[in-house]
N, C-alpha and C positions, 0 to 999 in steps of 0.2 A: 570506556570512561563516560560516566554519567555527567553531562555538562548542562547545568541549569542556567549558566550565564548567557547562553545563546538565545537569540530571538526565536529559534526553533527548538527550545527545550522540549523534552518529550511531553506529549499530551496525556490525558487521563488514562486512556486504554493502553497506551505504550508503557506507562508507569506501572500499571497492573502487571503486564506481561514481564517487564524487567524484574520486578520483585521476585516472581516465581522462577524466572530464568536464573537469577542469581542464587536462589535457594537450591535449585537443582544442580547448578554448577558447583556450589559449595559442597553438596553431598557427594558428587562425583569425585571432586578433588580430594576430599577427606579420605576416600578409599586409597588414595595414593600418598597419603600423609602430606598433602599440600594444602596449606590454609588459603582461603580466599580473603584477601585483605581489602576492606572497604574504607575509603576515606571520602569525606565530603568537603568541598571547597574548591578553590581555584587551582587548576592543574599546575600553573607555574609556581605554586607554593607547596601543594601537598606532595607532588611527585619528588621534587628535590629533598623534601623533609623525609619521605619514606626511604629514599636512597641512602640518606645519612643514617637513618634508624637501623637499617639492615646491613650497612657498610657494603653496599653493592658497588661493583666495579663496572657493571654493564647494565643497560636497560634495553629491552626489546619490546616492540609492540606491533600490532597489526594496523595497517593504515586505514584512516577514515578519509572520505572524499568530499564531505560537505565543506563549503567555503570557510566557515568559521573554524572547523576542525583542522583544515589544512594550515590556516594561520596559527592556530593554537599549537599544533604539533611542531611546526617549523620553528617557532620561537622557543618551545621547550627543548627541542633537540639542540639548538644553538647554545642554550643556557647550560645544559648538562655537559655538552662537549667542552665548553669553556671551563668547567670544573674538573676536567680530566676524565669524564665518564664516557665509556664507549656506548654509542647509541646506534641501533639498527632497527629499521622498520620493514615490514613485509606485506605482501598482498595476500589476504586471506578471504576476502569477500567478493572478489570478481574473477571472472575467467581470464581476463587480460587487463592490464593497466590501461586507463583511459588514454594516455598519451602515446600508446604504442599502435593505435589504429588511426591511420591517416588516409586522406584522399590522395589521389595522384599528385595534386598540387601541394600536398603537405599540410592541408588544413583539416578541420574537424568535419565529420559527416553531419548532414542535416536530414538525411533520408535513411530509413531503417534498412531496407533490403541490401543496398551496396555496403552499408556498415557491417551487417551480419556476414555478408559474403567475404569481406576483407578480414573479419575476425577468424572465420573458419579457414581461410587460406593460410593462416599461420599454423595450422595443424591443431590437433586436439590439445586442450589445456593439460598441464601436468596432473597426474593422478594425486589424490590426497595422500598425505603421509600418515604413518602409523602414530597411534597415541603415545604420549610420553610415559616413561616408567615412574615408579614410586620415587619420592624424594625425601629429604630430611627437612622437617619444619624448622623455621628460624624465627617466626613471629606469630603472635596470637592474632586470631581473626574475630571480628565482631559478627553478630548475627546479621542475616540479610535484611532484616527489617530496620536496620540502622538508618537507612536512607528515607524512611517514612514515605514509601511509594504507594501504599494501598489506600483506597478510599475508606473513610470511616463513617461520617454522618453527612449524608446517607451513604450506605454501602450499596452502590449501584451495580456491583460486579457479579451478581448471582448468575446472570446469563452467560457471562464469560467463563465462570467456573464450570458451568454445566457443559459448555461447548468445546473446551480446549484442554489438552494435556500439554504441559510446557516442559521443555528441556531437550537435551541431546538425544536421549533414548526415544522420546516421543517423536522427535523429528525423523530419526532413522527408521522407526517402526512405520511411520506414515509414508516415507519414501518407498519402503519395501511393499507396503500394502498397495500403494498407487501403481508401482511398476508391475506388480504381479497380477493385479486384478482390475485396474482402472485405466491403464494406459492404452490398451487395445480399444479402439473406437473413440479415443479421446477427442478427435477432431469434431465429432458430433456431440458427444455427451457433455463436453465442456460448456455448451451453450444452454444447457437445461438446468435452470436454477433449483428445481425441486429434486434433482438427482445428485448424489454424491459422486460427481464426475470430474472434479478438479483436484489438484494436488493438495491444496491448502497448506503449502509449504512456505508461503510468503512471510509469515511472522517468524518462523524458525530461521529462515534465511536472513531476515533483517537483524535479528539478535545474535547471529553468529552461532546458532545451535547446530547448523549444518552448512556446509560450504557449497557454492554453486558447482565447483569441480566434482564433488562427490555426486551431486544430482546429475550432472552432465554424463559422467561415465556410467552411472547406474542405469539411467534411462537409455543411453545408447546401447548398453549391453542387453537390455530387455528386447530391443529390436522390433517392437511392434508400435506403429503409429507414433514414433518418438519425435519426428521432425517438427510437427506442429507444436508439441510441448517445448522442445528445445528452442524454437523461435520465441516463445514467450520468455524463456530464460534470457534469450538474446535481447528482448525489449528492455529487460532490467539493465543489462549491460549498456544498451544504447542510452538509457536514461542517465546513467552515471557518466557516460561519455559527454552528454549534453551539459550536465551540471558542472562537470570539471572545466569544460571549455567556455561555458556561459554561466558564470556563478550567480548572476542575478535571475536565473530562470524561475525561482519560486515566487518572485514578486514583479517581474517585468516581462511583458510579451517579447518573445524572441524576434518577432517582426514589428518594428516600431510603429507602423501605421495603426496597429491595434491599440495604441495608447489613447487614441481619440475615439475609441468605440463608444457609442452612446448607451452605456449601461444605465439601467433603471436602478432606483433605490426604493426598496419596499421591505421593511422589516416584517410586515405581516406575511408576505409571500415567502420570504426566507424562512420564517418560523414554521409556516405550513409545510414547506419542503423538509426542514430538519425533523419535524415531528411525524412525518408520514401522513399528512392530512391534506393532500393535494386534490383528492377526488379521482386520481388515476391509480388503480389498484396495484399495478406492477411497480410503479414509482414508490408508492406508500409501503409496499411489502419490503422493498429493498432498504428504504430508510429505517424501517423498524427492525429489520434483520441487523443492520449496522448498530443501532442503539442497544439491542438486546445481546448481541454476540460479539461485537467488536470487529465484524467482518461482513463483507458483502460479496455475493457472486459477481464475477467479472463482467458477464453479459449485462447484468443489472446495473453495475457501476457505470457502464457507458450510457445506459438509458437514463439514469437519474442525473448524471452530469449534463447530458444533452438537454434534459428538461429544465434544469436550473438556468443554463446558459441561453438556450434558444427559445424555450417556451416562456420563461419568466424574464429573460434579458437581464439576469442578475450576474454580477461580476464573477468570473471563474475563481478568483481568489477567495471569495466567500465560501465556495464549495471546498476549495483546497484546505482552508483553515478548519472547516468542520470535519473533514476527513482526517486531518492531522490529529485532532483531539479525540476522535471516536474509533479510529482503526487500530487494531492491535498490530497490523503490519504497516503502520504509517512510516513511509520511507520518503525522505525529502526528494530524492532524485525521481523515483517512480511517480510519486504524487504530483509533483510539479509538471513533469513531462506529459503525463497522461491528461491532466486537466487542460494544459495548453493544446494538446492534440485535439481534444473534443472542442475546445473554443476556436480552433482554426488559427490560433496565433503562434503555434509552436512548430517543431520539426515534424516533417512527414504528416502534417495535420490532415484531419478529416475534412473533406470538401464542405464549405459552408452551406451548400445547398442540401447537405444531408441532415435532415431534421427527423430524428426518430419519432415515429408515432407510437406512444406508449401502449395504446390499446392493441395495435397490430403486433407489436413486439410480444405482448403478453399472450395473445392468441397463438402466435407462432412457437414460442419457446416454453410456454406454460399452458399447454392446450387444455388440460383438464382442471387447471386452476389450483393444483396442489400447493404450489409455492405461496400463492396469495392466501389460500385458506389457512396456512400455517401462521403467517405473520399479520394477516388482516382478518382475524377471526369473526368480526362482525359481518363479513360477507360469506362466511363458510357455507351457508345453506343455499346460496344462489346456484342455479344450474350453470354448468360450464359455458353455455351459450352466452350468458350475461355477466359472468364474474369479472371480466376485464372491461366491461362497459356498463356498469350498473345504472348510470344516468339514462341509458336508452332502454332499460328493461321495462316491460309493461307493469302497471300498478299492481295487478294481482300477483305477479311473480315476486315483486319486491315485498308485498305484504306477506306472502307465504314464507319468505325467507327472513322475515323480521327486520327488513331494512327500511329505514325512514331517511330518505335523502335530506341532507341538511341538518339531521339530528344524530342518528346513529352512525352515519357515514356522510362525509361532505360531498357536495356537488363539485364538479371540476372548477378549480380556481381560474382557469382560462380555457377557452375553446381551442382545440388543436389547430383547426384551419386558420383561425384568427392569429394564433401565436406564430404559426409557421410563416404567414405572410409578413407579420411584423419583423420577425427575425431575418427573413431574406432581404427585406428593405434595408435593415440596419447594416447587414453584412455587405450588401451591394454598395451602400453609401461609403463604407469604410474602404472597400476595394477601389472606388472611384477617386478617393483622396490619396491613394498610394503614390 
């Protein structure tokens, strides 16, 4: 259900994916003589009206777990049942329901490892069911562009079109490709942003084009290096567990002492980060990959998030909002949990003393600079020795590469050593007031 009334209505990149996902779904359903019916408006009005139009005696849906969706669906279910309509909802997007995983004291988990252990102790999740058979059509369906989800002026989605195939078949094909050719060695290749070493299934998962149960069983059957990958599927489950039990997670620190954290306000620094103009090549490459393709490599996500929070001391919610609008896999639970993890204010949070050095991260995980060369082409001619630290390169090296610091590429907007000291002092002060 496309819900524009929520504070967390889909961002631009998500709307683009949703359009194409609906078009793909419509085509798939048409082969089974099932129309995809689209309605725009408030759920408490359009669903009962549709029920009356088709004279339905029962309504079924797959559960959503965002706080606004839970409230919406609870009210809708009560309304339909009051009208004598049978209503049933099902779990289709998680391995286990969030309320079925509890600590020994009966509360929610705040640490991932015991959560994942508890989930696995319940046994493997049920396997996915077979697809439904052909049906008889009972209602006409409008085209998928009826929701006006695509950008028009300007059309900024060219990079997304070039980078993605959308739909259930694309999701299944990607899962097969990943399990057959990329899963082996995943624990290493997943950290290399220039390599096609991750599953890239996250947007397909978010939009319901493939289920986590199908991914779980397919990866487990592959039998090679699957545990690291399955733990990442588990982090998604953990994020939903947190959002369900702590519904203010997207806007409020899980630990209250972080409400008094001394965040800076700097629109110029925020804009430099958003545009990939920080003077740190790995950070800039990641932010430009995000803008161009609607996605960013997970290792780089951690680096750019750490940079915003700890180098610039800008509020994690600024980064969360930017990701929400620009990611094709923008997922409220995962986005909120992951930003709070980096900020140190969330569950199982990264230690506040951990401040990624973007230069060293680049040298370690993009040693030859291939990732930076792709997304920061103005640095493409720099030797690998200097591509992650152009501000330290000799003048003759910069000149030979056509790089003019401050003109063709920015100087660092903050020095790493200074930024790290400032961040540690701020976090230490927050710790002392706890």
